[in-house]
C-alpha positions as CSV (number, residue, x, y, z in Angstrom):
1,M,-58.1,-101.5,-59.0
2,P,-59.2,-97.4,-59.9
3,R,-60.0,-95.3,-57.7
4,I,-64.4,-94.4,-57.2
5,I,-64.0,-91.2,-58.0
6,N,-67.9,-90.4,-56.9
7,D,-70.0,-91.7,-53.6
8,P,-72.4,-94.2,-55.6
9,N,-74.3,-93.6,-52.4
10,L,-75.6,-90.4,-54.2
11,N,-76.3,-92.0,-57.6
12,V,-80.0,-92.5,-58.2
13,C,-81.7,-95.5,-59.8
14,L,-82.4,-95.1,-63.5
15,D,-86.1,-94.5,-64.2
16,Y,-86.1,-98.0,-66.7
17,A,-89.8,-97.2,-67.1
18,S,-89.2,-94.9,-69.8
19,P,-88.8,-94.9,-73.6
20,P,-84.4,-95.2,-73.7
21,Y,-85.0,-98.0,-72.1
22,A,-88.1,-100.3,-73.9
23,N,-84.9,-102.1,-75.6
24,A,-83.3,-103.1,-72.3
25,R,-87.0,-104.4,-71.4
26,A,-87.7,-106.0,-74.3
27,Q,-84.5,-108.7,-74.1
28,L,-85.9,-109.7,-70.4
29,I,-89.9,-109.9,-71.8
30,N,-91.0,-113.8,-73.0
31,D,-93.7,-115.8,-71.6
32,N,-93.0,-115.8,-67.9
33,V,-91.8,-112.1,-67.2
34,T,-94.0,-109.2,-67.8
35,E,-92.8,-105.7,-68.6
36,E,-93.1,-104.9,-65.4
37,Q,-91.3,-107.4,-63.5
38,S,-88.7,-106.0,-66.2
39,I,-88.5,-103.0,-64.7
40,F,-88.2,-104.7,-61.4
41,L,-84.9,-107.1,-63.1
42,L,-83.2,-104.1,-64.4
43,R,-83.7,-101.7,-61.1
44,T,-82.7,-104.8,-58.9
45,I,-79.5,-105.4,-61.1
46,W,-78.6,-101.3,-60.9
47,C,-79.2,-102.0,-56.8
48,A,-77.1,-105.2,-56.5
49,A,-74.6,-103.1,-58.3
50,N,-74.4,-99.9,-56.7
51,D,-74.5,-101.9,-53.7
52,A,-71.6,-103.5,-54.0
53,D,-70.0,-99.7,-55.9
54,I,-70.7,-98.5,-52.1
55,G,-69.0,-101.4,-50.2
56,L,-65.8,-100.6,-52.3
57,W,-66.7,-96.9,-51.3
58,E,-66.6,-97.5,-48.1
59,A,-63.7,-100.1,-47.6
60,Q,-61.8,-97.2,-50.4
61,I,-62.8,-95.1,-47.5
62,E,-61.8,-96.6,-44.4
63,V,-58.7,-97.4,-46.7
64,E,-57.9,-93.6,-47.0
65,R,-58.3,-92.8,-43.2
66,E,-56.1,-95.1,-42.0
67,Q,-53.6,-93.7,-44.7
68,C,-54.7,-90.0,-43.1
69,E,-53.9,-91.3,-39.8
70,N,-50.5,-92.8,-40.8
71,L,-49.5,-89.9,-42.5
72,R,-50.8,-87.8,-39.8
73,R,-48.7,-89.7,-37.1
74,I,-45.5,-89.8,-38.9
75,Q,-45.6,-86.2,-39.2
76,E,-46.2,-85.6,-35.5
77,E,-43.4,-88.2,-34.7
78,E,-41.5,-86.3,-37.0
79,Q,-42.1,-82.9,-35.6
80,D,-41.5,-84.6,-31.9
81,R,-38.4,-85.6,-33.2
82,L,-37.3,-82.5,-34.3
83,E,-38.8,-80.8,-31.7
84,Q,-36.7,-83.1,-29.0
85,E,-33.7,-82.9,-31.6
86,H,-33.8,-78.9,-31.2
87,I,-34.5,-79.3,-27.1
88,D,-31.3,-81.8,-26.7
89,E,-29.2,-79.7,-29.3
90,E,-29.6,-76.5,-26.5
91,E,-29.6,-78.6,-23.5
92,S,-26.2,-79.4,-25.0
93,A,-25.3,-76.3,-25.7
94,R,-26.3,-74.9,-22.3
95,K,-24.2,-78.0,-21.2
96,E,-21.5,-77.0,-23.4
97,E,-21.8,-73.3,-22.2
98,K,-21.7,-74.9,-18.3
99,K,-18.6,-77.2,-18.7
100,K,-16.3,-73.9,-20.9
101,H,-17.7,-71.3,-18.2
102,K,-18.1,-72.9,-14.5
103,H,-17.5,-69.9,-12.7
104,K,-19.8,-68.0,-14.6
105,F,-22.8,-70.9,-13.8
106,A,-21.4,-71.3,-9.9
107,P,-24.6,-70.8,-7.1
108,I,-23.8,-68.0,-4.8
109,Q,-23.5,-69.3,-1.5
110,E,-25.9,-67.4,0.3
111,D,-24.3,-68.2,3.6
112,T,-20.8,-66.5,2.7
113,G,-19.6,-62.9,3.0
114,V,-17.2,-60.9,1.6
115,P,-14.0,-62.9,2.3
116,D,-11.4,-61.5,5.0
117,E,-8.4,-62.3,2.1
118,L,-8.3,-62.2,-1.6
119,S,-8.5,-65.0,-3.5
120,I,-5.5,-66.4,-5.7
121,I,-6.5,-65.3,-9.2
122,P,-4.9,-66.4,-12.1
123,S,-5.0,-65.8,-16.0
124,S,-7.5,-66.9,-18.0
125,Y,-4.3,-68.7,-20.0
126,V,-3.5,-70.5,-16.8
127,I,-7.0,-71.5,-16.1
128,C,-7.5,-72.6,-19.4
129,K,-4.1,-75.3,-19.2
130,L,-5.3,-76.4,-15.7
131,D,-8.6,-77.4,-17.1
132,K,-6.6,-79.2,-20.0
133,G,-4.2,-81.0,-17.4
134,E,-1.1,-79.9,-19.3
135,Y,2.2,-78.4,-17.5
136,L,2.4,-74.8,-16.2
137,E,5.1,-73.0,-14.6
138,L,5.1,-72.5,-10.8
139,W,5.8,-69.0,-11.9
140,Y,2.1,-68.3,-13.2
141,F,1.7,-68.6,-9.5
142,T,4.5,-66.5,-8.0
143,N,3.9,-63.4,-6.0
144,D,5.1,-61.8,-9.4
145,G,3.6,-64.2,-11.9
146,L,0.5,-63.0,-10.2
147,D,0.8,-59.4,-10.5
148,E,1.3,-59.6,-14.2
149,A,-2.3,-61.4,-14.5
150,H,-3.8,-58.8,-12.6
151,S,-1.7,-56.1,-14.9
152,K,-2.9,-57.7,-17.9
153,K,-6.7,-57.7,-17.3
154,T,-7.6,-55.2,-19.9
155,I,-6.1,-57.1,-22.8
156,D,-8.5,-60.1,-23.7
157,D,-6.8,-63.0,-23.1
158,D,-7.9,-65.2,-26.0
159,A,-7.9,-62.0,-28.6
160,M,-5.0,-63.2,-31.5
161,V,-1.9,-61.6,-32.1
162,L,1.3,-61.9,-34.1
163,S,4.1,-63.6,-32.8
164,T,7.8,-64.1,-33.3
165,L,8.7,-67.6,-32.7
166,P,11.6,-68.8,-31.3
167,D,12.9,-70.0,-35.1
168,G,12.2,-66.3,-36.0
169,S,9.0,-67.6,-37.7
170,T,5.3,-65.5,-36.9
171,A,2.1,-67.4,-36.4
172,W,-0.8,-65.9,-34.2
173,V,-1.6,-66.9,-31.2
174,S,-3.0,-66.0,-28.2
175,A,-2.7,-62.9,-26.1
176,A,-2.5,-64.8,-23.0
177,A,0.6,-67.2,-24.6
178,A,2.6,-63.7,-26.3
179,H,2.2,-61.7,-23.1
180,N,3.1,-64.8,-20.6
181,A,6.1,-66.4,-23.2
182,S,8.1,-63.1,-22.9
183,S,7.9,-62.6,-18.9
184,I,7.9,-66.3,-17.6
185,I,11.0,-68.0,-15.0
186,D,11.2,-71.5,-15.5
187,D,11.0,-73.5,-12.2
188,E,14.9,-74.3,-12.0
189,D,15.1,-70.4,-12.1
190,L,13.4,-69.4,-9.6
191,S,14.2,-68.4,-6.1
192,F,13.6,-71.3,-3.6
193,E,11.1,-68.4,-1.3
194,E,9.2,-68.7,-4.6
195,F,9.6,-71.7,-5.2
196,C,7.8,-72.5,-1.9
197,I,5.3,-69.5,-2.1
198,A,3.9,-71.2,-5.7
199,C,3.4,-74.6,-4.6
200,P,0.4,-74.1,-2.0
201,R,-0.9,-71.8,-4.5
202,F,-0.9,-74.5,-7.2
203,I,-2.0,-77.0,-5.2
204,A,-5.3,-74.7,-4.8
205,A,-5.6,-74.0,-8.5
206,I,-5.6,-77.9,-9.4
207,E,-8.5,-78.5,-6.9
208,E,-10.0,-75.7,-8.6
209,A,-10.1,-77.7,-11.7
210,D,-11.5,-80.3,-10.9
211,W,-7.6,-82.6,-11.2
212,P,-8.0,-85.8,-9.8
213,Q,-7.4,-86.4,-6.1
214,D,-4.8,-89.1,-6.7
215,R,-2.9,-86.6,-8.4
216,V,-3.3,-83.6,-6.5
217,R,-2.2,-85.6,-3.8
218,M,1.2,-87.1,-5.8
219,M,2.1,-83.3,-6.7
220,A,1.6,-82.0,-2.7
221,I,3.8,-84.9,-1.6
222,F,5.9,-84.5,-4.3
223,W,6.5,-80.8,-3.3
224,K,6.7,-81.1,0.2
225,N,9.4,-84.3,-0.2
226,L,11.7,-81.7,-1.8
227,Q,11.1,-79.2,0.9
228,I,11.7,-81.3,3.5
229,H,14.6,-82.8,1.8
230,P,18.6,-82.7,3.3
231,Y,19.5,-80.0,0.4
232,R,17.2,-78.0,1.7
233,S,19.2,-77.1,5.1
234,M,22.6,-77.2,3.2
235,R,24.4,-74.0,2.9
236,D,25.7,-74.7,-0.5
237,P,22.8,-72.8,-2.2
238,L,23.6,-75.4,-5.6
239,A,21.8,-77.7,-3.2
240,Q,18.6,-75.6,-3.3
241,K,19.3,-75.0,-7.1
242,T,19.8,-79.2,-7.6
243,L,16.0,-79.5,-5.9
244,L,14.9,-77.1,-7.5
245,V,16.2,-78.1,-11.6
246,Y,15.0,-81.8,-10.6
247,Q,11.6,-80.4,-10.0
248,A,11.2,-78.5,-12.9
249,E,13.0,-81.7,-15.1
250,Q,11.1,-84.2,-13.3
251,R,7.6,-82.5,-13.5
252,K,8.2,-81.9,-17.3
253,R,8.9,-85.3,-17.9
254,W,5.8,-86.8,-16.0
255,H,3.7,-84.7,-18.1
256,V,5.2,-86.4,-21.0
257,V,5.1,-89.8,-19.8
258,A,1.4,-89.2,-18.9
259,K,-0.1,-88.8,-22.5
260,S,2.0,-91.8,-23.6
261,A,0.8,-95.2,-24.0
262,A,3.3,-95.7,-20.6
263,G,0.8,-93.9,-18.8
264,P,1.0,-90.9,-15.1
265,Y,3.7,-92.9,-12.5
266,N,3.6,-92.1,-9.0
267,L,6.3,-88.8,-9.0
268,S,5.5,-87.8,-5.2
269,A,9.1,-90.3,-4.0
270,I,12.4,-88.4,-4.8
271,N,14.1,-90.5,-6.3
272,Q,17.8,-90.2,-5.1
273,K,20.1,-91.4,-7.9
274,V,18.3,-88.9,-10.1
275,L,19.0,-86.1,-8.0
276,D,22.5,-87.0,-7.1
277,S,22.8,-87.2,-11.0
278,T,21.2,-84.1,-11.2
279,K,23.4,-83.1,-8.1
280,E,26.5,-83.3,-9.9
281,R,25.3,-81.6,-13.3
282,V,24.4,-78.8,-12.0
283,Y,27.9,-78.7,-10.5
284,W,29.8,-79.4,-13.3
285,L,27.4,-76.4,-15.5
286,E,28.2,-74.1,-12.3
287,C,31.7,-74.7,-12.3
288,T,31.6,-74.0,-16.4
289,K,30.1,-71.2,-16.0
290,K,32.4,-69.5,-13.4
291,D,36.0,-70.6,-16.0
292,N,33.8,-68.9,-19.0
293,Q,33.5,-66.1,-16.8
294,R,36.8,-65.9,-16.0
295,D,37.9,-66.4,-19.3
296,Y,36.0,-63.8,-20.5
297,K,37.3,-61.1,-17.7
298,F,40.8,-62.5,-19.1
299,S,40.7,-61.6,-22.3
300,F,39.7,-58.4,-21.8
301,A,42.4,-57.3,-19.0
302,P,44.4,-54.6,-20.1
303,F,48.1,-55.7,-20.4
304,S,50.2,-54.4,-17.6
305,K,52.8,-51.8,-18.7
306,K,56.9,-52.3,-18.0
C-alpha cells in the first residue's frame, strides 16, 4: 500500500453545494432524493472516505513509530556493545600490562620498610626466561652473574643489536642475550661452591616467577640430593665434577622432555646408574685431556744435545 503523505485530519470537506459539483448532485437527485439530500450524501461519502484515510494514517503513524523505536533500540544496543567492547579491550590491555609488568603493579606493603639485606635482582633477560619456565644456567645466580647483571643496568635489555651467531651468520638479538651469551659459564664448568651459592637464589627466583609448587619443590630436592651425595665429600675433584655434569645434563634434558608429548617427570631422585655412567665419561674425558696436554708438551720440547 502506498504511503500516505498528508495528514487526512487536516483535510476540509469539499463544498458540494457549489456550482462545480452540480453534475455530481444531479446524478443523485431523483423522485426520492432532493438536492439538499444529495449534498448531504456527497458530504457523507467524503467523510466516510476521509475517516478511512485517517484510520490508515494513524496505523501508518504507529508502524513508523514502532520502526523508529526499534531503530533507536538497535542503535542504542550497538552503541552499548561498542562501548562495552571498548571497555573490555581496555580491561584486557590493563590485565596484559599487569601480567607483563607485574612488579610495576605490585601493591605497596605499608607495614614494611627498607630491608636489612638487599634482594637478589637478576637481569630482565633472566626474569623473562623464568617467567616462561625455560631452562636457564645457574651462572646467572652466582656472584659473578649478579655482578654482571648490575653492571649492565645502563643497557636496555630489550634493545636489538646485531650479533654474530656460532655458525658465523648474523642476526638481530636482544642486547641482554648478546652480552650474556659472551660471559655465561655452563653449569658443568661452575665450581661446586658456585653451584651451592646459586641454587637457593634460583629457588627464590622461580618462586617469584610463580612456578608451580611441585616444580619448585622438585628442583629444591634435586639440588639438595646432589649436595648431600657421597661424591660431594670425596677428595677426588672429579667426583664433584661428575655431580655438576649430571646436574647440567639432566636439568637440560628435563626441560626438553617437559615440552614434549611425554611431559615432565620427577627429576629430584638421583639415578645412580646414570650418575655412574656420567662419572666414567668424566674420567675418560679428563684422561684424554691430560694425554693431549702431555703430547702437546712433548711435541714442542727441545731436542737434547748429545
